[in-house]
N, C-alpha and C positions, 0 to 999 in steps of 0.2 A: 028552765034554761031555754032561751030562744035559739032557734037554728037559723043560720044564714041561708037564704034562699036565692037561687039563681033565676034569672029570667029565661035561661035556655030551656028548651023542651027536655023532658026526662031522657029520651033516647040520645039526644045530643050530649047531655050532661054525663051520661054513662060513658060514652066514647071519649069525651074530653077528660073526664075524671080519671079513667084508666091510663090514658096517655100521660097525664101530669104526674100521677103516682109513679109510673114507671120511670119517667124522666127524673123525678126527685131521687129515687133509689139509685139510678145510675150515676147521677151527679155526686151524691154523697159518697158512694163507693169510689168514684174516680178521685175525689179529693183525698180519701183515705189511702188508696194504693199509691197515689203520687207522693203523698207525704211519707209513706213507708219507704218507698224507693229513694226519696230525697235523703232520708236519714241513713241509708245503708249503701249509698253509691261510693265506689272507689275507682281510681284509675286516673290517667293523665288528663282527661276532660272533666274531672270532678267538678270544678267550679262552674263551668258554663252549663253543664247538665243539671247540677244542683240548683242553680238559679232558675233554669228553665222549668224545672219541676215545681218550684214555688209559683211560677206564673200559672201553671195548670191548676194548682190548688186554689189560687185566688179566683180564677175563672170559674171553676166548678162550685166553689162556695158562694160566689156572688149569684150565679145562675140558679143554684139550689134555693136560695132565698126568694128569688123572683118566681120560681116555679111554685114553691110552697105558698107564697102570698097570692098567686093567681088561683091556685087550687082553693084556698080559703075564701077568696072573693066569690068563687062560684058555689060555695057551700059544701065543698068536698074537703073534709079534714085531712091535712097533710100528715103523712106518717113516715118519719125519718128515724124510727127506732132501729137499733142495731139488728134485732131479729128480722125485721122487715127488709132491711137492706141486704142482709146475708141471704135471705130466702129469694130475693128477687133480682139480684144484680146479674148483669150480663158480662161482667169482667172476671177473668181468671184471677186466682190468688197470686199475689207477687211471691217470688221466691223468698225463702227464709234466709236471713243473714245478709252478709255483704254481697253486693252485686257489682260486677265490673261495669264500667260506664257503657260499653257497647251493648252488653246484655240488658242493661237497664233501659237503654234507648229502644231496643227491640221490644222489650216488654211494654213500654209506653206506646209505641206504635200500634201494637196489638190491642192494648186496653182502649186507646182512643178510637181505633177502628171499630171495635165492638160496640162502643157507645154511639158512634156516628151512625152505624147501620141501624141500630134500634131507634135513634132519633128520627132518621129518615122514614122508617116504617110508621112512626107516630105522626109525622108530617102528612103522610099519605092518608091516614085515618082522620086526622083533625082538620086538615085543610078544607074539605068540602062542607064542614059543619060549623066551624068557629074560627074565623079569620084572626081574631084577637089572640087566642091561644096559639094558633099557627104562627103568628108573628113572634111570639115568645120562643117557640121551638126553632124557628128559622134563625134567630139571633144566636141561640145556643149552638146550633149546628155549625153556623158560620165560624164562631170562635173556636170550637173544637176542631174543625177542619184545618184552621190555621195552625193550631198546636200540632196536629197530626202531620202536616206538611213539614213543620220545623223539625220535628223529631226524625222524620224520614231523611231530611237533608243532613241531619247530624251524622248519620251512618252512611251517607252516599259516598260512592267512590271506592 
């Protein structure tokens, strides 16, 4: 079996590979917790928050594929297995059972915030060594920050 080889130096590849692995784990878990919340939300804002959660799921899934393919491109095998995600996520577990809409929104603000903080840490590590992977992480962070803002606005006032 042949192995995909990157043109990046080994030290750079180690930094970028770890960042991409972490990003993949967080994005997969974000899609899972958003979908779990989507299925269990109740309350007067059910429909709007329900649909907003699907937007987060779509964003996380699309970006997880981009991250996995960037990783594979560099010769770093992507790992989205359940055990890997569970062991490496930065997101708290969602509550079990029904969630009131306001509680669900607070949970998503916290979940998105946790992922954004970790993405920005990865940007600091990857930026100086690989601008292509940095660009991928910038786009992810931009989209997650928009969702974070929208969920915060949902409970404002």
